[in-house]
C-alpha positions as CSV (number, residue, x, y, z in Angstrom):
1,M,23.4,-20.9,-44.1
2,R,26.8,-19.6,-43.1
3,R,26.5,-16.3,-41.5
4,L,28.9,-13.4,-42.3
5,S,31.0,-12.2,-39.4
6,L,30.1,-9.0,-37.6
7,I,33.0,-7.2,-38.9
8,S,32.2,-8.0,-42.6
9,Q,28.6,-7.0,-42.2
10,L,29.6,-3.6,-40.8
11,A,32.2,-3.1,-43.4
12,A,29.8,-3.8,-46.2
13,V,27.3,-1.2,-44.7
14,L,29.9,1.4,-44.3
15,I,31.1,1.0,-47.9
16,V,27.7,1.4,-49.4
17,I,27.0,4.5,-47.2
18,T,30.3,6.1,-47.9
19,T,29.9,5.5,-51.7
20,L,26.4,7.0,-51.9
21,V,27.5,10.1,-49.8
22,A,30.6,10.9,-51.9
23,T,28.7,10.5,-55.2
24,G,25.9,12.8,-54.2
25,F,28.3,15.4,-52.7
26,W,30.6,15.6,-55.8
27,L,27.5,15.7,-58.2
28,Q,25.9,18.6,-56.4
29,R,29.2,20.5,-56.3
30,Y,29.6,20.2,-60.1
31,L,26.2,21.4,-60.9
32,F,26.4,24.3,-58.6
33,L,29.8,25.6,-60.0
34,K,29.0,25.2,-63.6
35,D,25.3,26.0,-64.0
36,E,24.7,28.5,-61.2
37,L,27.8,30.7,-61.1
38,H,29.4,30.9,-64.5
39,T,26.6,30.5,-66.8
40,A,23.9,32.4,-64.9
41,L,26.2,35.4,-64.0
42,D,27.9,35.6,-67.3
43,T,24.6,35.6,-69.2
44,Q,23.1,38.2,-67.0
45,L,26.0,40.6,-67.3
46,H,26.1,40.3,-71.2
47,Q,22.4,40.7,-71.5
48,T,22.6,43.9,-69.4
49,L,25.6,45.0,-71.5
50,A,23.8,44.5,-74.7
51,R,20.8,46.5,-73.6
52,L,23.0,49.4,-72.5
53,Q,24.8,49.4,-75.9
54,V,21.4,49.9,-77.6
55,S,20.0,52.5,-75.0
56,L,23.1,54.5,-74.3
57,A,24.7,55.0,-77.8
58,I,22.7,57.9,-79.1
59,P,22.1,59.8,-75.7
60,A,25.8,59.4,-74.7
61,Y,26.9,60.6,-78.2
62,N,24.6,63.7,-77.8
63,V,25.8,64.1,-74.1
64,D,22.1,63.7,-73.0
65,V,23.0,63.4,-69.4
66,E,19.4,63.0,-68.1
67,I,18.7,60.2,-70.5
68,V,22.1,58.4,-70.0
69,E,21.7,58.6,-66.1
70,G,18.1,57.4,-66.1
71,T,18.9,54.5,-68.4
72,I,21.8,53.5,-66.2
73,R,19.8,53.9,-62.9
74,S,17.0,51.7,-64.5
75,E,19.4,49.0,-65.4
76,M,21.0,49.0,-62.0
77,L,17.8,48.1,-60.3
78,Q,18.8,44.5,-61.1
79,R,20.4,42.7,-58.2
80,E,23.1,41.4,-60.4
81,V,24.4,44.8,-61.6
82,H,26.4,46.7,-58.9
83,G,28.2,49.4,-61.1
84,V,28.1,50.9,-64.6
85,F,30.8,53.2,-66.1
86,V,30.8,54.9,-69.4
87,T,34.3,56.2,-70.6
88,E,34.8,58.1,-73.8
89,N,37.7,57.2,-75.9
90,G,40.8,59.3,-75.1
91,L,39.7,60.2,-71.6
92,P,41.6,59.0,-68.5
93,S,38.3,58.9,-66.3
94,P,34.8,57.8,-66.8
95,V,32.2,60.4,-67.9
96,Y,29.4,58.5,-66.2
97,G,29.8,56.4,-63.2
98,F,27.3,54.7,-60.8
99,V,27.8,52.3,-58.0
100,K,25.6,50.8,-55.2
101,N,26.5,51.2,-51.6
102,G,26.0,48.7,-48.8
103,G,22.1,49.6,-48.5
104,Q,21.6,49.1,-52.3
105,Q,21.4,52.6,-53.1
106,V,22.6,54.0,-56.4
107,M,25.4,56.7,-56.2
108,A,27.2,58.6,-58.9
109,T,31.0,58.5,-58.8
110,A,33.9,59.3,-61.2
111,T,36.3,56.8,-59.4
112,L,36.4,53.4,-61.0
113,P,37.0,50.6,-58.5
114,A,40.2,48.5,-58.7
115,K,40.0,45.9,-61.2
116,G,41.0,43.2,-59.0
117,Q,37.8,43.7,-56.9
118,L,35.5,43.5,-59.8
119,I,33.8,40.8,-62.0
120,S,33.0,42.9,-65.0
121,A,32.3,42.9,-68.9
122,A,32.7,45.6,-71.3
123,A,31.4,46.7,-74.7
124,N,32.0,49.7,-77.3
125,L,29.3,52.4,-77.9
126,Q,29.0,53.1,-81.6
127,V,27.3,55.9,-83.7
128,E,27.3,55.3,-87.4
129,E,29.6,52.3,-86.9
130,E,32.1,54.5,-85.1
131,D,33.3,53.6,-81.6
132,F,33.3,56.8,-79.5
133,A,33.0,55.3,-75.8
134,V,33.1,52.1,-73.7
135,V,30.6,50.9,-71.4
136,E,31.4,48.6,-68.4
137,V,29.1,46.6,-66.2
138,F,30.5,44.8,-63.0
139,V,29.5,42.7,-60.1
140,T,31.2,43.2,-56.7
141,P,32.5,40.1,-54.7
142,C,29.8,40.8,-52.1
143,Y,27.2,39.7,-54.5
144,L,29.3,36.5,-55.4
145,Q,29.5,35.7,-51.7
146,E,25.8,36.2,-51.2
147,L,25.2,33.7,-54.2
148,L,27.8,31.5,-52.7
149,S,26.1,31.5,-49.3
150,Q,22.7,30.6,-50.9
151,K,24.3,27.6,-52.8
152,L,26.1,26.3,-49.7
153,L,23.0,26.7,-47.6
154,R,21.2,24.5,-50.2
155,L,24.2,22.1,-50.2
156,V,24.0,21.8,-46.3
157,L,20.4,21.0,-46.5
158,E,20.9,18.5,-49.0
159,I,23.7,16.8,-47.1
160,L,21.7,16.9,-43.9
161,V,18.9,15.0,-45.7
162,L,21.3,12.6,-47.0
163,V,22.9,11.9,-43.6
164,F,19.6,11.5,-42.2
165,L,18.8,9.0,-44.7
166,Q,22.1,7.2,-44.2
167,V,21.5,7.2,-40.5
168,V,18.1,5.7,-40.9
169,V,19.4,3.1,-43.2
170,A,22.5,2.2,-40.9
171,A,20.1,2.1,-37.9
172,L,17.7,-0.3,-39.6
173,V,20.6,-2.4,-40.7
174,L,22.5,-2.3,-37.3
175,K,19.2,-3.2,-35.5
176,R,18.8,-6.1,-37.6
177,L,22.3,-7.3,-37.6
178,F,23.7,-6.2,-34.4
179,V,21.5,-4.4,-31.9
180,R,18.8,-7.0,-31.4
181,P,21.3,-9.8,-31.0
182,V,23.3,-7.8,-28.5
183,R,20.2,-7.0,-26.6
184,Q,19.4,-10.6,-26.2
185,L,23.0,-11.4,-25.2
186,T,22.8,-8.5,-22.7
187,A,19.6,-9.8,-21.3
188,L,21.3,-13.3,-21.0
189,S,24.4,-11.8,-19.4
190,R,22.1,-9.9,-16.9
191,K,20.3,-13.1,-15.9
192,I,23.7,-14.8,-15.5
193,A,24.9,-11.9,-13.3
194,D,21.6,-12.1,-11.2
195,G,22.3,-15.9,-10.8
196,E,19.5,-17.0,-13.1
197,G,19.7,-19.8,-15.4
198,G,19.0,-17.7,-18.5
199,G,17.2,-18.6,-21.7
200,E,18.3,-19.4,-25.3
201,V,19.2,-16.6,-27.7
202,R,16.8,-16.7,-30.7
203,Q,18.6,-14.7,-33.1
204,A,22.4,-14.6,-32.8
205,G,22.9,-12.3,-35.8
206,S,26.4,-13.4,-36.6
207,M,28.9,-16.2,-36.0
208,E,30.9,-14.2,-33.4
209,L,27.5,-13.4,-31.4
210,A,26.6,-17.1,-31.3
211,Q,30.0,-17.9,-30.0
212,L,29.7,-15.2,-27.4
213,A,26.2,-16.7,-26.4
214,A,27.8,-20.1,-25.9
215,S,30.7,-18.6,-24.0
216,L,28.2,-16.8,-21.7
217,Y,26.8,-20.0,-20.7
218,R,30.1,-21.5,-19.8
219,M,30.9,-18.2,-18.0
220,R,27.7,-18.6,-15.9
221,D,28.9,-21.7,-14.5
222,S,32.4,-20.6,-13.8
223,I,31.1,-17.4,-12.2
224,R,28.8,-19.5,-9.9
225,Q,31.8,-21.4,-8.6
226,S,34.2,-18.4,-8.4
227,M,31.5,-16.4,-6.6
228,A,31.3,-18.9,-3.9
229,E,35.1,-19.1,-3.5
230,L,35.2,-15.2,-3.7
231,A,32.6,-14.8,-1.0
232,D,34.6,-17.1,1.4
233,N,37.8,-15.1,0.6
234,N,36.1,-11.7,0.9
235,E,34.7,-12.7,4.4
236,R,38.3,-13.7,5.6
237,L,39.7,-10.6,4.1
238,R,37.1,-8.5,5.7
239,V,37.9,-9.8,9.1
240,Q,41.5,-9.3,8.5
241,I,41.1,-5.8,7.3
242,Q,38.9,-5.0,10.3
243,E,41.5,-6.4,12.5
244,R,44.3,-4.5,10.8
245,M,42.3,-1.3,11.0
246,E,41.6,-1.7,14.8
247,A,45.2,-2.6,15.4
248,E,46.3,0.5,13.5
249,E,43.9,2.7,15.4
250,N,44.9,1.4,18.7
251,L,48.6,1.9,17.6
252,R,47.9,5.5,16.6
253,A,45.9,6.2,19.8
254,S,48.8,4.6,21.8
255,R,51.5,6.7,20.0
256,E,49.4,9.9,20.5
257,N,48.9,9.1,24.1
258,I,52.5,8.4,24.7
259,K,53.4,11.6,23.0
260,T,51.0,13.6,24.9
261,I,52.3,12.1,28.2
262,L,56.0,12.7,27.1
263,N,55.1,16.3,26.3
264,S,53.4,16.8,29.6
265,L,56.1,15.3,31.8
266,G,58.2,17.8,33.8
267,E,61.2,15.6,33.3
268,G,63.4,15.3,30.2
269,V,63.0,11.8,28.5
270,I,65.5,10.6,25.9
271,S,65.2,7.2,24.1
272,T,67.8,5.4,22.2
273,D,67.9,2.2,20.1
274,R,70.2,-0.7,20.9
275,H,73.2,1.1,19.4
276,G,73.0,4.1,21.5
277,L,71.6,6.4,18.8
278,V,69.0,9.0,19.9
279,K,65.5,8.2,18.7
280,T,63.2,10.5,20.9
281,L,63.5,13.8,22.9
282,N,60.5,15.4,24.6
283,P,60.4,19.2,24.8
284,V,61.9,19.2,28.4
285,A,64.8,17.2,27.1
286,E,65.3,19.6,24.2
287,T,65.6,22.5,26.6
288,L,68.0,20.6,28.9
289,V,70.4,19.6,26.2
290,G,69.9,22.5,23.9
291,L,69.1,20.4,20.9
292,T,65.8,20.0,18.9
293,A,64.4,16.4,18.5
294,E,65.1,16.7,14.7
295,A,68.8,17.8,15.3
296,A,69.4,14.9,17.9
297,M,67.7,12.2,15.8
298,D,70.0,9.4,15.2
299,Q,73.0,11.1,16.8
300,P,75.2,9.2,19.2
301,I,74.2,9.8,22.9
302,D,77.7,11.1,23.7
303,Q,77.0,14.1,21.3
304,V,73.6,14.9,22.8
305,L,74.1,14.1,26.5
306,Q,77.3,15.3,28.4
307,C,77.6,15.4,32.1
308,R,80.3,16.0,34.7
309,Q,80.4,15.4,38.5
310,Q,82.4,17.2,41.0
311,G,84.5,19.2,38.6
312,R,85.4,16.2,36.5
313,R,84.1,14.6,33.5
314,E,81.7,11.6,33.8
315,P,82.4,8.5,31.8
316,K,80.9,8.7,28.3
317,A,77.1,8.2,28.4
318,S,77.6,5.7,25.7
319,K,79.5,3.3,28.1
320,I,76.9,3.6,30.6
321,I,74.1,3.0,28.1
322,A,76.2,0.0,26.7
323,N,76.4,-1.6,30.0
324,L,72.7,-1.1,30.5
325,L,71.9,-2.7,27.0
326,E,74.3,-5.5,27.7
327,T,73.1,-6.3,31.2
328,G,69.5,-5.1,31.2
329,S,70.2,-3.4,34.6
330,P,68.6,0.0,35.3
331,F,70.9,2.8,36.7
332,S,70.3,5.9,38.7
333,L,72.6,8.9,39.0
334,L,70.9,11.0,41.7
335,Q,73.6,13.3,43.2
336,G,76.2,15.7,42.0
337,I,75.5,15.4,38.2
338,V,75.8,18.7,36.1
339,L,74.5,18.5,32.6
340,V,76.5,20.5,30.1
341,C,74.3,21.9,27.4
342,Q,75.3,22.5,23.9
343,D,75.8,26.2,24.4
344,G,77.9,25.6,27.5
345,H,75.1,26.3,29.9
346,E,75.2,24.0,32.9
347,C,72.4,22.7,35.2
348,N,72.1,20.2,38.1
349,V,70.2,17.0,37.2
350,T,69.4,13.5,38.3
351,C,69.4,10.8,35.6
352,T,67.8,7.3,35.5
353,G,68.0,4.7,32.9
354,T,65.7,1.7,32.0
355,P,66.0,-0.8,29.3
356,I,63.4,-1.2,26.6
357,Y,62.4,-4.8,25.9
358,S,60.9,-6.3,22.6
359,N,58.2,-8.9,22.5
360,E,60.9,-11.6,22.6
361,Q,62.2,-10.0,25.9
362,E,65.4,-8.8,24.1
363,V,66.9,-5.4,25.1
364,V,66.4,-3.1,22.1
365,G,67.2,0.2,23.5
366,C,66.8,2.3,26.7
367,V,64.8,5.3,28.2
368,L,66.6,8.1,30.0
369,V,64.8,10.4,32.5
370,L,66.6,13.6,33.3
371,T,65.1,15.9,36.2
372,D,66.5,19.4,36.5
373,V,67.0,19.8,40.4
374,S,68.9,23.2,39.9
375,E,66.1,25.1,41.6
376,Q,65.7,22.5,44.4
377,L,69.4,22.7,45.2
378,K,69.3,26.4,45.1
379,L,66.2,26.5,47.5
380,A,67.9,23.9,49.8
381,A,71.0,25.9,49.9
382,Q,69.0,29.0,50.8
383,L,67.0,27.0,53.4
384,R,70.2,25.8,54.9
385,Q,71.6,29.4,55.0
386,S,68.4,30.6,56.5
387,Q,68.4,27.8,59.2
388,K,72.0,28.6,59.9
389,M,71.5,32.3,60.2
390,D,68.5,31.7,62.5
391,S,70.7,29.3,64.6
392,I,73.4,31.8,64.8
393,G,70.9,34.4,65.6
394,Q,69.6,32.5,68.5
395,L,73.2,32.0,69.8
396,A,73.9,35.6,69.3
397,G,70.9,36.8,71.0
398,G,71.7,34.6,74.1
399,I,75.2,35.8,74.1
400,A,74.1,39.3,73.8
401,H,71.8,38.9,76.7
402,D,74.3,37.6,79.0
403,F,76.9,40.1,77.7
404,N,74.5,43.0,78.4
405,N,73.9,41.9,81.9
406,M,77.6,41.9,82.5
407,L,77.9,45.3,80.8
408,A,75.1,46.5,82.9
409,G,77.1,45.5,86.1
410,I,80.3,47.1,84.6
411,M,78.6,50.4,83.7
412,G,76.6,50.5,87.0
413,A,79.8,50.0,89.0
414,A,81.7,52.5,87.0
415,S,78.9,55.0,87.5
416,I,79.1,54.5,91.3
417,L,82.8,54.9,91.0
418,Q,82.4,58.1,89.0
419,L,80.0,59.7,91.6
420,K,82.4,58.8,94.5
421,A,85.6,59.9,92.6
422,R,84.6,63.4,91.7
423,D,87.5,64.9,93.7
424,D,90.0,62.4,92.2
425,E,90.8,63.6,88.5
426,Q,93.0,60.4,87.7
427,T,90.3,58.0,89.1
428,E,87.6,59.9,87.3
429,K,89.6,59.6,84.0
430,N,90.0,55.9,84.5
431,V,86.4,55.6,85.1
432,E,85.5,57.4,81.9
433,V,87.8,54.9,80.1
434,I,85.8,52.2,81.6
435,M,82.5,53.8,80.6
436,E,83.7,54.4,77.1
437,S,84.9,50.9,76.7
438,A,81.6,49.5,78.1
439,Q,79.7,51.8,75.8
440,R,81.6,50.4,72.8
441,A,81.0,46.9,73.8
442,A,77.3,47.8,74.2
443,D,77.3,49.0,70.7
444,L,78.8,45.8,69.6
445,T,76.2,44.0,71.4
446,R,73.5,46.1,69.9
447,Q,74.7,45.0,66.4
448,L,74.3,41.4,67.6
449,L,71.0,41.9,68.6
450,S,70.2,43.6,65.4
451,F,71.4,40.5,63.5
452,A,69.3,38.2,65.8
453,R,66.3,40.4,65.4
454,K,66.2,40.8,69.3
455,G,66.9,44.5,69.5
456,D,64.5,47.1,70.5
457,L,63.0,48.5,67.3
458,V,61.5,51.9,67.7
459,K,59.3,51.9,64.6
460,E,57.7,55.0,63.1
461,Q,56.9,56.3,59.7
462,V,60.2,56.9,57.9
463,D,61.0,58.7,54.7
464,L,63.7,56.4,53.3
465,H,65.0,59.1,51.1
466,E,65.7,61.3,54.0
467,V,67.5,58.3,55.7
468,V,69.7,57.9,52.5
469,A,70.5,61.6,52.4
470,A,71.5,61.5,56.1
471,A,73.7,58.4,55.5
472,V,75.2,59.8,52.4
473,A,76.2,63.0,54.3
474,I,78.0,60.7,56.9
475,L,79.7,58.6,54.3
476,R,81.0,61.7,52.5
477,R,82.9,62.7,55.6
478,T,84.1,59.2,56.1
479,V,85.2,57.8,52.7
480,D,88.3,59.0,50.8
481,K,87.9,61.7,48.2
482,S,89.1,59.3,45.5
483,I,85.6,57.5,45.8
484,S,82.6,59.2,44.1
485,I,79.2,58.9,45.8
486,K,76.2,59.1,43.5
487,T,72.6,58.7,44.2
488,S,69.6,58.0,41.9
489,L,66.4,58.3,44.1
490,T,63.6,57.5,41.7
491,A,61.2,55.6,44.0
492,G,57.8,57.3,43.9
493,E,56.6,55.8,47.1
494,H,59.5,56.0,49.6
495,T,57.8,55.8,53.1
496,V,58.5,52.7,55.2
497,F,57.6,51.8,58.8
498,G,60.7,51.1,60.8
499,D,63.5,52.2,62.9
500,K,65.2,55.3,61.5
501,S,68.5,54.7,63.1
502,Q,68.9,51.2,62.2
503,L,68.0,51.8,58.6
504,Q,70.5,54.5,58.5
505,S,73.2,52.0,59.8
506,V,72.3,49.6,57.3
507,I,73.3,52.2,54.5
508,I,76.3,53.3,56.4
509,N,77.4,49.6,56.7
510,L,77.1,48.9,53.1
511,G,78.8,52.2,52.2
512,V,81.7,51.3,54.4
513,N,81.8,47.8,53.0
514,G,82.0,49.3,49.6
515,R,84.7,51.7,50.6
516,D,86.8,49.0,51.9
517,A,86.5,47.2,48.6
518,M,87.8,50.2,46.6
519,P,91.1,51.0,48.0
520,D,92.4,52.9,44.8
521,G,89.0,54.7,44.4
522,G,85.9,54.2,42.4
523,T,82.2,54.9,42.6
524,L,79.6,54.2,45.1
525,Q,76.1,54.3,43.7
526,I,73.0,54.4,45.9
527,A,69.6,54.3,44.2
528,T,66.0,53.5,45.0
529,R,63.0,52.5,42.9
530,N,59.6,51.0,43.6
531,S,59.0,47.2,42.8
532,V,56.2,44.8,43.2
533,L,56.9,41.2,44.5
534,D,54.4,38.5,43.5
535,E,53.4,35.3,45.4
536,M,55.8,33.0,43.5
537,F,58.8,35.3,44.3
538,C,57.9,35.4,47.9
539,A,57.3,31.8,48.3
540,N,60.8,30.9,46.7
541,S,62.5,33.4,49.0
542,P,64.5,32.3,51.9
543,F,63.1,35.4,53.8
544,A,59.7,35.6,55.4
545,I,58.1,38.3,53.3
546,E,54.7,39.0,52.0
547,P,53.6,39.8,48.3
548,G,53.0,43.5,47.6
549,H,54.6,46.8,47.0
550,Y,58.2,47.3,48.0
551,I,60.9,50.1,47.8
552,E,64.2,48.6,46.4
553,L,67.3,50.1,47.9
554,S,70.4,49.2,45.9
555,V,74.0,50.0,46.8
556,R,76.7,49.3,44.0
557,D,80.4,49.7,44.2
558,T,83.1,49.4,41.6
559,G,85.5,47.5,43.8
560,T,87.3,44.1,43.7
561,G,84.0,42.0,44.0
562,I,83.1,39.0,45.9
563,G,84.0,35.5,45.0
564,K,81.0,32.7,45.2
565,E,82.6,31.0,48.1
566,I,82.7,34.2,50.1
567,S,79.3,35.4,49.0
568,E,77.7,32.5,50.6
569,R,79.2,33.4,54.1
570,I,79.1,37.2,53.6
571,F,76.1,37.8,56.1
572,D,77.5,35.3,58.8
573,P,78.3,37.1,62.0
574,F,81.9,37.4,62.9
575,F,82.9,36.3,59.3
576,T,85.3,38.9,57.8
577,T,88.1,39.0,55.0
578,K,89.8,41.9,56.7
579,N,93.0,41.8,58.7
580,V,92.8,41.4,62.4
581,G,91.8,44.6,63.9
582,K,90.2,46.0,60.8
583,G,86.8,44.6,61.2
584,T,84.5,42.6,63.6
585,G,82.4,40.9,61.1
586,L,79.1,42.3,62.3
587,G,78.5,45.0,59.8
588,L,76.8,42.9,57.2
589,A,75.3,40.5,59.8
590,A,73.6,43.5,61.3
591,V,72.3,44.6,57.9
592,Y,70.8,41.1,57.5
593,G,69.2,41.2,60.8
594,T,67.9,44.8,60.4
595,V,66.3,44.0,57.0
596,R,64.7,40.8,58.4
597,G,63.4,42.6,61.3
598,H,61.7,45.2,58.9
599,G,60.1,42.3,57.0
600,G,62.4,42.8,54.0
601,L,64.9,40.8,52.1
602,V,68.5,41.5,51.0
603,H,70.6,39.9,48.2
604,V,74.1,40.3,46.9
605,Y,75.2,40.1,43.2
606,S,79.0,40.2,42.6
607,E,81.7,38.7,40.6
608,P,85.5,39.0,41.3
609,G,86.7,42.1,39.6
610,E,83.3,43.3,38.8
611,G,82.3,45.1,42.0
612,A,79.4,44.2,44.2
613,L,75.6,45.0,44.2
614,F,73.5,44.8,47.2
615,K,69.7,44.9,46.8
616,I,67.4,45.6,49.8
617,Y,63.6,45.3,49.5
618,L,61.6,47.0,52.2
619,P,57.8,46.8,52.3
620,V,55.9,50.1,51.7
621,Q,53.0,50.4,54.1
622,A,50.9,52.8,56.2
623,R,51.9,53.8,59.8
624,E,51.0,51.5,62.6
625,E,49.1,52.8,65.6
626,G,49.5,51.9,69.3
627,L,53.3,52.3,69.6
628,A,54.3,53.9,72.9
629,E,55.0,57.6,72.5
630,E,58.6,58.5,73.3
631,V,58.7,61.0,76.2
632,A,61.3,63.6,76.4
633,V,63.3,63.5,79.6
634,E,65.4,66.0,81.4
635,S,69.1,65.9,81.2
636,G,71.4,65.4,84.1
637,M,71.2,63.4,87.1
638,Q,67.9,63.1,88.8
639,Y,67.5,62.3,92.5
640,G,64.5,61.4,94.5
641,T,63.1,59.5,97.4
642,G,60.7,56.5,97.6
643,T,60.9,52.6,97.9
644,I,62.0,50.5,94.9
645,L,61.6,46.8,94.5
646,V,64.5,45.5,92.2
647,V,63.9,42.0,90.7
648,D,66.8,40.2,88.8
649,D,68.3,36.7,88.9
650,E,71.8,38.1,88.5
651,E,73.2,38.9,92.0
652,M,75.8,41.4,90.7
653,L,73.2,43.5,88.9
654,R,70.9,43.4,92.0
655,N,73.8,44.8,94.2
656,I,75.0,47.4,91.7
657,L,71.4,48.5,91.1
658,K,70.9,48.7,94.7
659,E,73.8,50.8,95.6
660,S,73.1,53.1,92.5
661,L,69.5,53.8,93.6
662,E,70.4,54.3,97.2
663,M,73.0,56.8,96.1
664,L,70.1,58.7,94.3
665,G,68.1,58.7,97.4
666,Y,66.0,55.7,97.2
667,E,65.2,52.9,99.6
668,V,65.8,49.5,97.8
669,I,64.3,46.0,98.3
670,L,65.9,43.0,96.4
671,A,64.3,39.9,95.0
672,E,66.3,37.2,93.1
673,N,63.2,35.9,91.2
674,G,59.5,36.4,90.6
675,Q,58.2,34.3,93.4
676,V,60.4,36.2,95.9
677,A,59.3,39.5,94.2
678,L,55.6,38.7,94.8
679,E,56.5,37.7,98.6
680,R,58.3,41.1,99.0
681,Y,55.5,43.0,97.4
682,R,52.9,41.4,99.6
683,E,55.0,42.2,102.7
684,N,55.3,45.8,101.7
685,R,51.9,46.4,100.0
686,G,51.3,50.1,99.7
687,G,54.8,50.9,100.5
688,I,56.6,50.2,97.2
689,D,56.6,52.9,94.7
690,L,58.2,51.3,91.5
691,V,59.3,47.9,90.6
692,I,62.4,47.4,88.2
693,L,61.8,43.9,86.8
694,D,64.2,41.8,84.7
695,M,62.5,40.3,81.5
696,I,64.3,36.9,81.5
697,M,64.4,34.9,84.5
698,P,64.0,31.2,85.5
699,D,60.7,30.0,86.7
700,L,58.5,33.2,86.6
701,N,59.8,35.3,83.8
702,G,59.3,39.2,83.8
703,K,55.8,39.0,81.9
704,E,54.5,36.4,84.1
705,T,55.7,38.1,87.3
706,F,54.2,41.5,85.9
707,A,50.8,39.7,85.6
708,A,50.9,38.4,89.1
709,L,52.0,41.9,90.4
710,T,49.1,43.6,88.6
711,A,46.8,41.0,90.1
712,L,47.9,41.9,93.5
713,D,47.9,45.7,92.8
714,P,46.5,47.1,89.4
715,A,48.0,50.3,90.1
716,V,51.7,49.0,90.5
717,Q,54.5,50.9,88.7
718,V,56.7,48.6,86.8
719,V,59.8,49.2,84.6
720,F,61.1,46.2,82.5
721,S,64.8,45.9,82.0
722,S,66.4,43.6,79.5
723,G,69.4,43.0,77.3
724,F,67.0,42.7,74.6
725,S,63.3,42.9,73.9
726,R,61.0,41.9,71.2
727,E,58.9,44.7,69.7
728,E,55.7,42.8,70.2
729,N,56.6,42.3,73.9
730,F,57.3,46.0,74.4
731,K,54.2,47.1,72.7
732,E,52.2,44.8,75.0
733,M,54.0,46.0,78.1
734,A,53.4,49.6,77.1
735,S,49.9,49.1,76.4
736,L,49.5,47.9,80.0
737,G,51.4,51.0,81.4
738,A,54.9,49.5,82.0
739,G,58.0,51.2,81.2
740,F,61.3,49.9,79.7
741,I,65.0,50.4,79.9
742,Q,67.5,48.7,77.9
743,K,70.6,47.1,79.3
744,P,73.2,48.2,79.7
745,Y,72.5,51.6,80.9
746,N,74.3,54.3,82.9
747,I,73.1,55.8,86.2
748,T,72.0,59.0,84.5
749,E,69.5,57.2,82.4
750,L,68.3,55.2,85.3
751,S,67.9,58.2,87.6
752,Q,65.9,60.1,84.9
753,L,63.5,57.3,84.4
754,V,63.0,56.5,88.0
755,A,62.6,60.1,88.9
756,R,59.9,60.5,86.2
757,L,58.0,57.4,87.3
758,V,58.1,57.9,91.1
759,G,57.8,61.6,90.6
760,Q,54.4,61.1,89.4
761,N,53.5,60.4,93.0
762,G,55.2,63.6,94.0
763,R,58.0,62.1,95.9
764,A,61.0,62.8,93.6
765,G,63.2,65.8,93.3
766,E,66.4,67.1,91.6
767,G,69.6,66.9,93.6
């Protein structure tokens, strides 16, 4: 038997079900509209109207209101009646009118509802065959809606029942013709999918399903073969995917690692491709060239990297890189390279270039490494300057020492001549000229010693504002009236520990330097403020300073300014831009030495035509204890008696000092060095009242000789004499009871010191 196709079977079922549903629906709708609405409602209204014609005619004619109203109310108890109106002929409005409200209560009214809102019927009231009134009965749309809802509900229930029946019939039919065969085919396909052999389909249901079953068997065999091949392919693909994922992860980690390293480097790194186009910039390189990595991407290297050397443009970077890409030879530019940033800013750099090779060992780009050496060059220059200043200071100290010895001989001899020439006025004037010239030379030497930090610093607690005020008072009398001197002393802590006179000289020297820079007048500004110098600043400074609180002393002028080539040498001794005879070149050198001797630092900031600003930083600290107190001496020449041992390696000084002391009334024993001094002291033990001892001598120096003398006689009286003395040596000698006199000195100073020390034994007196 030939089976119908699945589509034909389903189509036949749907046609039957649709026909049955449509026939039932239209049959129910026709019966509802015709029988339930029109007939029933019309009949009900006319029946009510017929009763009202009979019962209302006579009462209405006799105007028996109570009977009329009662009759109408009794009729309106029916649900179908919603309003009754009685209108006499010739009157515009009803005589009797009743309607129901929403709560089905009967209410009297004289207002007839609009005709369009009513379904009504009317009849005449007659008495003795004469029409005298019209009675109307109506139904509202609400009632019709209620009836319609009831009918629709009934229709819905009927349709639901019909649909249910249709579903049951369709389910039975589909189960027989479609569902059961499909289930069998599904079970067969599941077994095939699970790799089982599967069984025969007992009931195919249709031709298509039978063909589908046969196809499933053929597909089972194909699937088995394909699954085997697919398993092999999947395994190979899984291995490839795993390898690819591991490679991508390694590549990502490598890129992140390279990026982290590049961002962490202190050098600038730029990479290019084989055409010289920029591909990578790390943050340091961005800062050096003044471009972001995004802005520099794919730009020619010439537009990103611009250098010059020794005042001229370097060959274009593209040519250097092109040579590297062609030859594969790295290059290094280590000296004199100035990188010109995009904003015009310049910095000193070193540059190295290395080729980038592909897996085939072909050059595909290069890597440039830029190192900013501006700070190193600056520190190196500062170090060279500091070393140069130290070397010059050592030289200046040695020269000053020898010069002071010569000045001591000159001033000593002049003092002797001055004493012997009291009756010769002309000779006395000549001696005064010698003494004045020697004193000026001594002042010049003192400046040298201040620069060399070998001068005798008398340190004490000093109010720097008082020092500034005193220096300003001197400057006001010195500088021209066209120069205005202003002060701004805002430092809260302005007490330093140092030499008051030398600090005052620093301010005066800077003021005079500013005056000379303003020949046409201007403003000299002196200011103070407090500042804190941290460890990093102190570590990078060429001065030996410690972190802490400092007072900043600034001296600014509005003069001609200082060029860079001059500012680098401005603190060198004997360097001056003034004409011959206008300056010694020691003023700023003395400032430099004094500031260093006080544990501070000095900087100059200037541009040609912009004036100059000198900044000095001095440490703010408590007063030190233990310095030898200054003892006031009497004025005038002091004479005395006693024996004095003079120890000095300079024969001229020994002889001049011997003659000077003998003129003052003392006996003198000479010794040319420390060993001879010890022998002379042993020979005259108990007979020597004072030893005048030179600090710097060959073999045994002054300190070593002093130690040996105190070993022989702890009560020995010693006065040190030197062209310079370090403060720490002076403090040490003072703590041991030794005195000190600075070369060069005149005979009056010498007489006062010797008289005071020898007089302690009661043997000196005034002449």
